[in-house]
N, C-alpha and C positions, 0 to 999 in steps of 0.2 A: 770031557773041559770046565774047568770050574765058573761054577752064573758069576753073574755079575751082579751090580748094587749099585746105584744113580740115589746117594746121600743130598737130597735138599735143604743145604743150609749147612756151615762151617762153624758153628759155632760151639760149642765146649760138647750138647745134647750129639751134634752130627758127628764130633773127633771120636768121641768115645764111642758111638755106633761105631767108628770104621775100624775103631779099633781094636772090636772084640769080631768083628766080622774079619775081617784079615786072619785075624787068628784061624776064622772054620773052613778058609782058603777062596773067600771069595774076591774077587775081582771090583774095587772099589773106585770110583769117583765120585769128588766132591765141588758142590757148586754151591758158589756164593756169592750175591748179587755185589758184595764189599772188597777189601782187599784185605779181607780174612787179618783185621788187626786190631776192630775197633767191633763197642757195641757191650750191651750185658754182659759178654763177657769173661771181658776185660777192666771192665767200672765195679766186678760185684762186688762184695766183701771180702770173699775168701771163705767165708765157712761155709764149716762141714757139723750141719748141725742138727742134731741128731733130738737135741732139747726143742727145734718147732716144730711140737707134734700138734698142735692145737693149728687150723687153716684159717686162712686168711678172713675166709664166710664164717664166720664165727658171733652169734649171741650182743647184738650191742650196737658190731659195726655198722649194717648200715643204718641205722641210727643218729650215732656219730660222723658217718659220710656226707648226710645231710646237710649238718651241723655245720661242720668244714667246708661245703662249698661253696658257703660263700667268704674264705677265707683261701685264699691262691699260697699261702705260706704253710696249711698245716700238715702234718703229717700227710693225711690219705685226702686227695684232693681230685673229686671227682667231677670232667667239666661236662653241665648239661648238654645236652646238643639233640634234635631233631634226628636220630638216625635209627631206624628199625636195627639194624643190628644190636646197638649199642645200649636201645631197650628193651629187648627179649635179652642181652645179659645181664641187663643190671636188676628186671624180673624174675632173672634165673638167682643171679646172686642173693637177692633178698631173701629168696624162698628157702637159701641154701644155711641163712645167718639163723640155725635152729640150735636146740642142744644136741637134739638127734642126728642130727649132721654129723656133729663134732666127736660123737659119740663112737660113729659110724668111720668115722677119717682119721681118727687116729692109729688105732691098730696097722693101717696102710702108709701113715705117715712115716712111724716109727722105721716101721718092716724096712722100707724103702731107701731111707735115709742111710739105720744100720748096714743095711750089705752095701750102700753105696762106699760109707764111709768105711766098713775091708776091701774094699775091692780098690779103692786108691793105694795103701796098702801097699796091698798087693803089686799093682801098677810098678809105683817106686821102686818097692823090692825087684819085678822079676826083671822092668828093664835097665836098672841099674842110671834110674833120672835122679836128678837133684834140685831139681824143683823144691822152693823153699814151704815148706810144711810141716807144723810142730802143734801137739796137741797140748794143749794151756789151759782149757775152759772157754768157757764163757760167763761172763760177771754180766747180770740186770741191773746199774746201776737206778737209784731211786730219788728225786727230790721230794717226794710229798710221803707225807703218813697211808694216805688214802693207794701211793700208786705200789706202796713197797707190798701192803698190806695181800693188793692185786697179785704182785709179780711172788709173794711167798705162797699162796696156794695157786698158782702157777707151776711153781717147781714142788707141791705137796704130792699134782699131781702127776709131774712126769716123774717124781720117785716109787708113784703107783705102780706106773709100767715100767718101773723096774733100773727104770735111768739115773744116773749118780747126780743128784739134784741138791742142793739145803741151803738153808737163809745164812748171812754171813754178819756176826757183828761187825760194828768200826774197828774194830781192834784186829778180827781178821785181815779184816778187809785193807787195812793201812800193810799189817807183815806181807801180806801177798803182792802190795805194789807199793812202795816206803817212800817210792820216789814220784810220788802222782801227789797232788793237790787236788783234792775233791769237794764239790757241795751240794754232798749226800747226804741223803740220812741211814741208808743205808743199802745190801745188792743181798738179789739174791747170785746165786753159785753151780753150774752147771758142772761136772771136771769131763763129764761125756763130749765135750764137743771139739775141733779143732780148727787149723785155720790154716791157709796156705798164703801165696803171692798168683791171683792168676794170671800173669800174663805171660809167669814163667811157665809155669803147664802149659800154659798153649802153644807158648813156645817149644817148649820139649816134643811136647804129645804132637804137633806137627811136622819136624821134623823129624821125628819117628817112623812116621806112616809116610811118607816120600821115601825117606831111605829101604821102607820093606813094598815097595809097590803102588803107595797110593796116586790118585792123579787128584791132582786138585784145579778146578779154572775158576780163578777169579775175576773177581768184578765183573762177571759173568748172572745176566737176570734170564729165569726161567718165564716167558712168554706164553706158553701155550701147553697143552696138555693132552693127547693123543690116547682114547679109550675101543678099545674090539673089544668086544664081548667079556662084558667086565674085567676088562686087565689095562693099567696102562701099556699102551707101545711103545711110547716113545714122548723125549721131550723135548719142544720147541726152546733154543735159549734165545738170545739178542746174534749169537756169533755160531749154534749149532743144532744139529740133531742130536739127541744121545737115544740110541736105541738099550734097553736091560730086560733083567730076567725081573728084577727086584727092585722098588723102588720104596727112598726112606724119607717121609716129610719132613723135617726138621729143622722148619725155619722161621721160628719163634716165633715172635706179632704176624709176621706175615706169612703166614702158616695157611689160615681161612681165606685169603684172596687164591693161594693153589688149588684146595681143597673143592671150596665153590664149586671152580669145575669139573669137581670130580660128581656131584652129587653131595658131599659131603659136609655135615653145615654146623662148625666147629664154634659154639661158642668162647666167643674169644676179643680181650682187650687190652691195648700194649699197653702197660701201665710202665711210667719214666720214671726212673731212678737216675741220682746223681752221683757225684761224687765227686771228693776236695785231697790234694794229698799235700803234706806235707812234710819237708826236710828238718822241722825245726824238731827239739833231741826235748822227747815230751816226758820221758821216763813211762814210757806206757806199755808195758808185756805182756800181759792179756789182756787178750780183744774181748768189749764191752758192747753195750747197749743204755744208749740213756733212753733209759726208759716212756718216760715223759714224751722228748721228741722223735722217738722211733728211730733215733740215728744211731747207725753199728762206725763202730772203732777199733781199725786194725792197723795192729805192730807188722807193719809187712816188711820187706827187705828193703833196708837201707829210708826207708821212709813210713809214716801214717798213715792210712786212708780212715776218712769218715765219710761214708757213705750214708744216703736213704732219702728218704721221702716215695711216693707213691702217689705219680698223675696218671691219673688216667684220664687223656684229654687227646686220644688217635696217634695215627702213627706219624710222629715228626721228629725231629732233631731237634728242635729251637733248647735253648740254654736260659729257660727262667731265672733273673735273676735274683729274687723273689725268693726264691725254690735254694738258692744255695748260698743266699745270704742267712734263710732259715738253719739251715744246719749250721754254718758257722755262727751265726748268735747263740746257738744251742749247744755248739761245743764249748764255748769261751762260759755259760753257765755254768756249766757243769765243771771242765777245769777255768778256776778264775784268773789264769795264772797264762791261761792259752790264747790266741788269740791269729788269726788266719790270716796273713798278708792281704792285700787287695792282689798283690800280683798271684797268690794263690787260689785267689776264689776264679778271677780270669782264667782258670788253666782249669776250671773244673769243664768235667766230660759227664754227657750221660749214657744212659743206656734204653731200651726198649723191654722189658720181660714183658711173656705172654701169661695172659692173666684168663686162668677158667673162671666160672659160675662158682665154681667147689672148692676151689682152693687145693682141687686134685692135677695132676698131669691130664694129657692123653697122653696113652701107651698103651701100642697093639694097632687088630689089622681094624675096618670100617668092612660091615658085611654089602660097602656100593663098590668095593675095589680089593681085587683078591693077589692082584699083588702089590699093594702099597702096605707097608707100616709107619703109620703117625704116634712122631715122638715130640711135644710139645704143647704147654698149657703150664710151665712148670712155677711161674713168677715167682717171690724171691727165692723161691727153693731148684732155683738148677743148678747151681753151685752147688747143693748139697746132694741133689739126687742124681749128678749128670752119669757116673760108673755105673749106676746101679741100670739104668734106664740103659745104657749100652750095649749093655749084657744083655737083657733079655733083649732088645730090638732081634740082635744075633743070635740069640732062644731062637723069637720067634720066626725067623724069616729059614731060622736050620731046622725050623718043625721037629722039636728039643722041649722036653718038660724046662717051663717058668722058674727060673728061682724061686720067684713070689705069687701068687694068687693074682692075674690082672685085670679081676672085676670092679673093684673098683675103680681101676684107669681106660675101660672101656670108653673108645672115638664115640659109641654110640648110644650111651646111657645118657636117660631121659631125664630132666632138671623139672 
């Protein structure tokens, strides 16, 4: 008789875990407190970005964060609050903002993102999926000489790591995007990156999983977890009690709420990001990041998406108009001929990304619980790391040798 697995969380990480686990013969049930059609997995920039090898916790970021704390429209906004978990996370984040940490993190981030990109290719090929997926690279667009110098330096670092990255002249930039009028000084270009339309992948993957027998429990919240002899015996939702051989915690920003019940203290904060979609003819064909504003621009299937900001202000789904306007204003600064409409801004959506203090996800089993695999904390890189995370979860539960070294991602790591 095949073993059963309950996956808590139906976002991109939960779905990819289910995909690889069902291939190993497990009986899968996915529980999610939402209707499985919203959140960070649906509103992200859709990037598969091996280029993003430097973690969020890098030298100078905390200093910028303190400066931006007084500006609610800043790219990174950390709302100060007297909360023990937030203060512990902040101290750990500050400790991680070091050159030594970045040096250690780069190989881990590069390895999991490249592996994940290969797995997206394999899924699309093996399942005959039709979701939008293009390999056009990523532009880092800069408006100031100082930022351009910084991005060129980052591109050189990526090139040393074996990634295809280089500086572009304005003439080269214009040749690549002849129908776009920018207000920029120059750009760095990463041809190693790809992009997708998230909604299409999510819908196609959910349909496939249902077809192969995965059970979905939508609008169902896990309220309690029973533990016996260091193992989860059952989870209690607002609708039923579920037993299983193994459990996967992939609940994103909500993961620490459940992990605490197991004595597993995951340092994690919800980082809210926003997106604005437009069907205006932008002429944009290559994904770009507006470097000074930290806004991602993605040409998706039938529309262009502008996404960005990192708002660490607790778990809430409030749409902050100031932050939406910041994305729209940055868009017009970089693309003078493009103005997002009030209707488009009013249709903005947000999602909560689970942010660990060191910019690395939690993947693996805690010593506190034998039959729980944790897969969360991917921050802005959840889409880029999802397929690899799902594959690793299946290898962990199947007691196979993992495709990557999991030490950098261990849930019990110290900060």
